[in-house]
C-alpha positions, 0 to 999 in steps of 0.5 A: 334134401340139399339145395345148391345154387343150381340143383336140389338133391333129395335123399332117402335113407342117406341115399340120393334118390332124385335131383332137380335143377333149381329155379332161378326166380322166386316162386319158379317150379322145376319138376321132372315128370317121372318124379310126379304123382301118377295124376299129375303125369297124366295131367301134364301128358295131356298137353296142348298138342294132345288137347288139339289132336283130340279136338280134331278127332271130334270136329272143326268146331271142337278143334276151334274152341279148344284152340281159342281156349288155349290161346293164352294162359295155356297152363291155366286153361289146360284143365278147362280144355281137358274138361271139355274133351272129357264131356265126350265120354259122357255125351258123345262126340257128335253132341260135343261138336254141336255144343262147341259150334253153339258156344262159338256162335255165342263167342263163349269158348269156355268149359262152363258154356259147353257143359251148360249147353250139353246138360240143357240139351241146347246142342240138339236144337238147330243152330239157325233157331239160336240166331232168332231166339230172344236173348231175354226171357219171354215177356221181358221188356226194357224199362225205357225206350232207346229214344228215352235212354239217349234223349232224356228230354223226349216225351214219355209214351 
């Protein structure tokens, strides 16, 4: 390896095999996709545009969920978006679309949420039942009433 201020050169048996522009900031990585291992090339080939196109093929809810997932910090959530789309191979497009709709209903556009919905079979329940369902476990109750919580001097029942 030989590095200058602007370029990094890689040699094998005294023959240059690759060169890359050098990052200008500490910690900056600069790579040429053709020089990446096959798994890394496939990861970067499935970029934001690819994920959105695949999500549109599944349905509107899936497209919206992927769009929200990639709205910020794209590189950090790209793997999660790819994971959501891979769930189609295991569960099918219809179930994935229903799970994405349910995740959006609960304002939780995350891979873990979609996977939990699918593995639990909650995607097969009607969406209107989700709105009426209790969030808490059956039989759960609050330790204090709202009146006691906001007015501690109120008489206890």
